[in-house]
N, C-alpha and C positions, 0 to 999 in steps of 0.2 A: 545412302547417306540420311542420317535422321539427326535432327536437332535434339530428340531426347537422349541419344547414345552420349553426348557431350556431357549432360547433367548426369547419367548413370556412371561415368567414368570418374567425374569430380567426386561424387560420393563414395566411390570405391577406392581411389588413391589418396583422398584427403577426407576422410568422414567426418574428423572433429574439427577441421579447420573451418574459420569463420567464413560463411559464404556472403552473409548480407549483415549490413550495419545501417539503421534508419532511426533516428532519434534515440529513444531508449530500447529499441528491440536489436536483437542480433540472434541469427541462427546459423548453425553449422550446415555443412554440406548434406550430412545425413539427414538433419532435420529438413533441410529444404527439399530434398527428394520426396520425403513423406509427404511434405505439405502441398507439393506439386500434383503428386498422385491424387490426393483427396480433393483437391481444388477440380482437378480433370474430372473426377467422379461427381462432384457437385454440378459442374457445368453441364455433362453429361445427362444428369438427373433434370436439369432445366431445359433439355430439349437439343442441346448442341450434338449435332450429328457430323458424320465425314464431311469436311470442307466447308462447313457452317462457319460464318463470320460472327466472332464476338468483339465487340467494341469495347475501348477503354479511354475515357476522358478523365484525365487525372493530372496533378502534379506530380512530380518524382517522388518514388516510394520504393521500398525493398518489394512491396506487393507487385510492382511492375514486373520484377524479374521473376516472381512467381507465375503471374498472368502468362508471361512470354514463354514460358515452358509449358505449363498446364494445359493452355489451349491445344498446343500441337501434341501434347502427349494423349489427350482425348480425342484428336482426330480432327480439330476445328482449324480454323485460320484466323491469325489474330488481326486485329484492326485498331492500332494505336490512332489515336485522333489529336489534331493540332489544339493545343490550349488555348491558342491565340484567335481561333476562328469565331466568327459570329454565328449566333444560333442557327441561322439560315443555311450557312455552311455546313455545320454539323447535321442538320437535317437532310441535306442534299447527299451528303456521303452515307448516312445511315439508310437513306431509301435506296440510293443505287446500288450499295452493296447487299442490300436485303438482311441486315443484320437484325436478329430478333433479340439478342442480349447485349446490355450496355452496363458496365462498371463505370461508376463516377465516386469522386471522394467529395470532401467537405467543401472545396472550393467551386465544385461545379454541380453539387445537388440541387442548389436553388434554380438552376436552369434545366434541369434535367426535365421536370414536368412540362415545361414549354417545349422542349425538344420533342418529348414523346408525344405531344399533341399534334405535332406535324410529320409523325413518322408511324402510319398506322400498323405496319408490320413488327414495331418494336413491342415485345411481349414482356420483358423482364428487366428491372432495373436493381443492380446489386450495388449496395454501398459499401465502398472499400476504403471509407475515410476512418478517422479516430474519434470522431463526435457521436452525438445521438443518430441513430438509424431514422431517416425521415419516414413518414407514413407512406405505404404503398411500395417501398423497396426492401429487400433482404439484405441480412447483414453478413458481409464477406466471412468473418470469423466464424459466425454460426453455422453457414452453409458448408464451410470447410470441416469444422468439426463434426458435423452430423453426417458427412458423406463416408461412404466406403472407398479406399483406395482403387483407383481405376487401373486396370492392366494396360500397357502402352498399347495404343491404337495401331501402332505399325507404320503409319504413313512415313514416307521419305522420297528420296530423290526428287523427281519432277513434280510430286505434289504439292500443291499450293500451301506455303506457311502462313502467309499473311498478305493483306492488302494494305497499300500505303499511298495515301492520297497526295497528289502534288497539283500545282495549279494547272489550269487548262488554257489551251490556245484559243479555245471557243469561248471562254468565260465561265466554264465550269469544271471543277476539280477533276483529275484523271485518276482512277486507281490502279496503281503499278502492282502486278501480281508477282511475288518473289517466292522462291521455292525454298525446301529444304536443303538442296544442293546449293543454293545461292549462298544461304547464311553458313553452311557448313564449311565450304571452301573458302568462303570469305573470313570466317573465324579462324582457320588455319593461317590464311595468309596474312590477315592482320595481326594475328598474336606473333608471327614471326617478323614481320615488317617493322612492328612497333615495339620490339624488343620485351615483349611480355614474358617474364621469366615465372617459373613455378612458385606459387604462392604471391604474385604481385598484387598490389592494392591498388585499385582503380577509383577514383572520386568521379560519380555522376554529378558534375554540376551543370553540364548542358542538359536541355531539356530531354528527357528519356523518348518522348514520342518521335523525335527527330531522328532521321536515318543516320545521322553522323554519329549520334550517341549509341544508336542500337548496334553499331558494329562491335562494340566492346561487350555486348550481352553473351555472345557465343565465345569471343576471344578470350575474355576472362575466365569463363567458365572452363574452356579448354585447358587453362593452365592450373586449376584448381584455386583460383585466386579469390579476392574479396571485392565485393561490390559494396563501397561506401556511397550512400545517397543522402543528399541535400534535397529538400523540397523544391527549390526553386533557386537559380542562380543569382547571388548579389556578391559583390567583392567580399565584403565582410564576412558573410557565411561561407564563402569558399576558402578564405584565408583561415577562418577558425576551424574548419574541418580539416584543412592541410595539417594544422598545428596539433589538432587533436587525435586524428586517425592515421597520419603518417602515410599518406598515400604516395606511391611510386610514379603513378601516371594519371595524366589529366588531358582532357580535351576541351579547348576553348575556341570558339571562333575568334577572330581578330578583334572584334568589338568588345567581347568579354575580357581578352587578355590586356587590352589597353585600359580598362576599367578597373582591371586588378592592379595594373602598374601605376595607375594614378591614385589608388586608394592609401590614405594615410595609415592605416591598419598595416600596410606591407611592412614597413620599416621595423615594426615591433613584432614581426610573426616568424616564428621558427619555420623556414621552408626547406630545410636541409633534406627531407626525405624525398623531395619531389626530384626524379631522376630524369623523366621524360615529359614534354608538353607537346601534344599533336595539336595543328590548327589546320582549318580547312574551310569549305563553303566560300571562302573568298581569300584572295591573297593579302598579305601584310606588308605594309610599306617597310622599305629597306630602315628608315630613321627607327621605326617602332622597333623592329628587330633587333637593332643595335641596342636600344634601350633594355629590350627583354634579355640581352645576352648579359648586360651589366646586373641588372636586378636579379637575375637567376643563375648567378655563376656555375653552380653546381649541376645544372639542369640541361639537357640536350633537347632540340627540337625537331620536329617532324612537319611537313606539310602533305597534306591528302588531297587529291581532285578527282571527282567523280560526280556522280548523281544518282538518285534513287533507283533509276532503271538499271544501275550498275551494281546495286546492293552493297555500298555505293562506291567503292574505291576502284579507280583506274590506274592512278598513278600515285608514288611518293616520292617527296623529295626528301633524301635521308639526312641524318645529323651531320654527315660529313661534308655536306654542301652548304650547311647554315654557316658559312664563314665569310668574312668580309675581306680577306686578303689571302694570299697563296695560290697555289695552282687550281685549287677546287672553288675559288672564288668566281663570281660571275653568273651563278646558276640561281640566284635568290629570286630572280624574275621568272623563272620558268616554273612550270607545275610539277616538275619531277620526270621520272621515268616510269615506264609501264611495270606494274607489279608483276610477280613471277607467275602469275595465273592468267594474265590476258595477254592479247595482241592488240597492237594499235597502229592504225593506218591513217593517214592523211589524204583525204580522196576529193575529188572534184565533183561536179554536179551530176556526173555520169556514174559516180561511185566508183571511179578508176583510181587507183593508188598514185599519188603525185610524189616526185622527187623529194629528197631532203632539201629544205630551205624554202620549199613554195608553201603558200598558204592555203589552206583548204578546210574543209569538214573534219573534225576528229571523230573516228570511227572506232569501236571497241568491240572485241569478240572473247569470249571466254566462258567459263562455267558460273559466272557472276551475272550474267545478262538475264534480265528479266523474263519471265514467260509471257509477258504481254500486259496490254491494258484490259482491266476488267470491262466487259460487255463494249468494247471498242475496237473490233477488228481492223477497221480500216485505218485507224490511226496506228494501231500496231504494226500494219502491213507497211506503212509508210515509215516507221521508225525502225524496225528490224529488217535489214536487207541482207538475204543470205547468211543469216546468222550474226551480222554486224549490227551493232547499236548506233544509230547516227544520233551523236549527242547534241547536235545543234550549235556547238561550239566550234569556232574557226581558230585555227592556229597552224603552226608548222614545227617540224621535227628537226633538231639539229642533227651533226654528224655523231653525235654520241647518244642519241635517242632521247634527248631533253624534249619536253613538250612546251612550247611557249604560246599561251593564249593571246589571241588578237582581237578578236571580236565575237560576238554572241549571233548566230543564225536565228535562234528561236526568239520570239518576241517577249523576251523575259528580262526582269531586272533581279539581282541578286543582292537584297539589303539586310545587313546584319546576319547573313547567313541564311536566310529565308528566301525561297523561290517566289517571286511574284510576277505572274503572267499578265502582261499588258492588258490582254483582252478580259481579264476579269476587272481590272479597276475602270477600263473603258465601259464596260456593260453597266457597272455602278453609276458612273457618272452621267451616262446617257438616260439614265432613268429621272434624272432631275429634268422638270419641264421647261428649264430655261436654256437648256443645253441642245445645240444643233448637233455638234460633233466634237470629237476630242482625240487626242493621240498622247499615249503615256510612254514615258522614255525614262531610263536610269541615268542619273547625272552624278558626277563623282562627289563623294562625301567622305571627309577625313574620319568621321566617326563610324559610318555605316558601310564604307566602300562604295556603295551606290545608293543613292534616296529616289524615291519615286516621284517623278515630276509630271504635272500633267499640263499639256497645252490645249485650251479649251476656245473653242468658237460658240458663242452665244446665238440664239435665234434673234431674228430682227426685233428691236425694240425692247428686248428682255435685259434685266441686270440681275447680277448675282456676285457676291464676294467671294473672296477665297475662303474665309471662314464659314460661310454659308454651304459652300460645296464640300468643305472637308467634313463637316458635320452630317451632311447627308450621306457621305460614303460611309461613315462610321456606323450608320444604321444597316448596312447592307454586308459590308465585307469586315474582315480583320483588320485591326488597327495597323498593323505592319504593312499592309497592303494599301492604305489609304495615301493619297498624295501628301507629301510633306512640302511641296511646292506648287503653286498653280499659276500659270501665265495665260492671260486672255488675249486672243488675237482676233482680228477681223480678216486677214488676208488667208486664202485657201492654203491649205497645205501643199508642199511640193508632192506630185505623183508620179509614180513609174508609167511605163507604157501600158502595163496592165491595170492602171488606175488604182494602185496600191500607195498608201502613203509611205514616203521615203523617209524612214525614220532616222536611217544613218545621216541624212542631211539634217535632220532636226537635232540629233546628237552632236553633230560636229563642232558648233560654238562652244560646247561645255567641255568638250574633250580635246580641243586643238593643241593643248601643250602636254599631253599625256601620251605615255609610251604605245598604249592600246586603247580601244575604245569601249572596254569593259573593266571592271574591278574583279 
């Protein structure tokens, strides 16, 4: 199974069909195949060898699609980077992965030199933006034009296709290694589950570095469809693209969907082309869905649940269950059922399967499970047990196979669709000289699903304001990871018998009137 074979087929069956649209550029599938072959040759000429990581720090672009296929065509491994990271986080990931080539666009070119100063192994910067090429960087279009088309390197199956960094329980990001098989099988599954028909048009409004949007790279290409790209999500830009380019499919995390529904521009926009909206990363409230049904009367909705380690979808809640009445109502609070390519179990602390209705950890097995964590064999062995990925989410399965999430076993907050590991935030908070200790939890947020809340104990005789602590955190970690609220306490935190902070107790007052302890 090779990612490159998906591209070859698209160019074969739909050579003149539009592959990508971005700003004033568009390319057919035959043109895209040629550009990918030449970009692969250019990257090889810059030193990319089998399995070498090539990083990209960029807003959404048609060049993201070319990068996705060109890196694996040339035998390397892609490494999309979170555009919301602080420079220190970017440098950590680049050093950890040993990336020697980094592509940056206009938005991140100013930060690239500072990042390079912290990454001794970073040899080459390629400018993939539309402005003037900064000094010391190569130009994307120039190296592509000058390169000879590369033959397919022939990597596939369990060869690593990319490393995708997520938050870490130790305070440092973990690199999830995903294979060609992961993306190939996931692409087939997602195309089928999401009703992607031949020639479907998908709008990349969600950030393309995010694994939730990356599921559409292979899926849309499988059906020879069109990738419409806007640089970044705003409600107005998304609505303008819907009216102009007539997409049939769209992915929005719940907070993005709510922003679109609140936009005044929606009432004056022709959204009749939009047949399907997928949402995920966090469930949406029933009231918000009811409004979405009213505002998008011709559109059907899907919910997806998973994680990067599952590349990333484990369950779907189909359109037929997005109803408020009738025999199929009552499943909106669920995360759906297992996709056709995975098995799901609910297991106890000994990894023994539990009966339906009992709460335990959700475990997933199938051809989409990750290869492991880059350079972290111990964490990998704790996460993959006999081929089953332990998701860290607690829930139960009903008698029809629907999964209902109840709690999060991993010390993680999901805010606006982004994973935030508490340890990362606590590590940043702890670097302030006034702080003795802290505990970070997720609390309910109507806008973000969950928001990051810090409970802080200061050192004796020290003072610190909420704004000062927030400003401190912004110098160390991405803005979405920083606390949105801070609570100062003097009493010790509740501890377990093993002297671990009982965050379940800290969360209880905030979630007391909720159906479950996570969003």
